[in-house]
N, C-alpha and C positions, 0 to 999 in steps of 0.2 A: 355090545360093541358095534359101531357103524361098519357097514360094508366097505366104505372108503378107507377107514383106518386099517382094515385087514389087508389091503392091497398095496399099501405104501412100502417102498423099498427102504432098507436101512442105508446109511451112508456107504457102507462097504459094498452092498449090493449095487448101489448106483455107480460106484467106481468100476466094479466088475462089468456092469452093463455097458458103460461108456467104453471100456477097454475092448469089449467084444463087438460093439457097433461099428458100422462102416460108413454111414452117411448121416450127416447132420443137416436138417432143414433149418435155415437161418433166415429170420424175418427182420428186416430193417424198415424204417419209415422213409418212403420216397418223398420227393419234393411236393407232390400233390396231397400229402398226408395219408396216403394209403400204404398198406404193407407191401413190401417188395420181398418176395420169398424165393430163396435159391437153395439148392442142395449142394453140399460140399463134402469132400473127404476131410477128415480131421485127425488130430492126435490128441489123446487125453493130456491134460496139463493141470496138475493140482486137482482142484474140485471142478474145473471147467475143461475147456478144450482150446486148441490152437489150430489155425489153418492159414492159408494165404489166398490172395486173389489179385487180379490185375489192379494196379493203382488207378487205372482209368475206368474201372467198372462202376456200375450204378451203385452196388452195395458199398464200395469204398467211398463214393461221394456222399451217400446217405450217412455213413458212419462218421465222416468228417463233420457233418452238420449236427448229428446227434449220435454220440458214441454209446448207443444202447441197442441191444438186439434180443430177440427171443429165439431160443434154440430148441428144436425137437429132434430127439433120436428115438425111434420106435421100431417095434417088430411085432409079428404075430399075424397069422392068416385066419384065425378063428377067434371068436370072442374070448374063449377060455384060455387062449395063448397070448393075448395082448399084453405087451410090456412097453413102457416108455418112460422117458425123462424129459420134462420141459423145464427150461431154465431161462429166467429173465437175467440178462447179463449186462455188465458194464464191459465195454470193448476198448482195448488198447490197440491203436494202429501202430505197427512197428515199421519204421521206414529205413532203418539201418540195414544196408544190403547184406552184411554178414549175418545178422540176426534173422533176416528173412530167409537167407540160404539155409540156416540151421533148421528152421521150420520146414522148408522144402525138403531137406534131407530126411527129416523125421517122417514126413509124409511118404516119400519114395520108399523108405525102408518098410514102412507099415503096409503099403499097398502093392509092393512088388514081391516076387517069389524068392528073392534072396540069392538068385544065381549070379555069379561073378560078372558076367557080361551085362546083365541087366543093371547091376549096381554101378558099373562103370558108366554106362550110358545115362543112368539116372543122375549121377554126379555131374556130368557135363550138362545135362538138361537143367538141373537146379541152378548151376552157375549162370547160365544164359538167362534163365527166367527170373532170377532174384532181382535183377536190376529193373525189371518191369512191374514188379509186384510189391505189395505190402503184406506184412504179417498181421494176423488178427488173433489177439489173445482175449478170449471170452471168459470172464470171471462171473460166476453166478451171484446174484443178489437175492434170488428166490428160486427154489427148486420144488417141483411137483413131480411125483413119480407114481407109477402103478405097475402092478404085476398080477394079472388076473389068474395066473396059475396058482396063486395062494388061496384061491377060493375053492380049489379042489373040484372044479367042474360044476359047482352049484352057483346059482345067481341069486 
């Protein structure tokens, strides 16, 4: 068996990994043909993820031109602990303010402590921000994963 085959995550492991992850690195193609790479918070959505960004951002402009992105979520401080999921994705840009607000609300719930005053402030923040933003729903067309912990410390 190849070493590569040993470290591939199962679909369930990928879902769990994305649920535990915090930051997605998202690459789009800029107007000069070069990758434009940004880090964003996200929420798991089906087999992919959803997030939001300012409608005037470079990544939104890139996605209007070519609604495709590559997403990387990874972790690990040493080789034997490296884990990651790379996804080539089709991207839906969501312009409906209510739908954008729903994505923003999911993000605030995921990344805030859940304290009532934080939740109230986050709801107000989301409402104000949703009119300036677009939602991004990233659906994988190809997924590559790795979990070096499966090698048991051997290389």
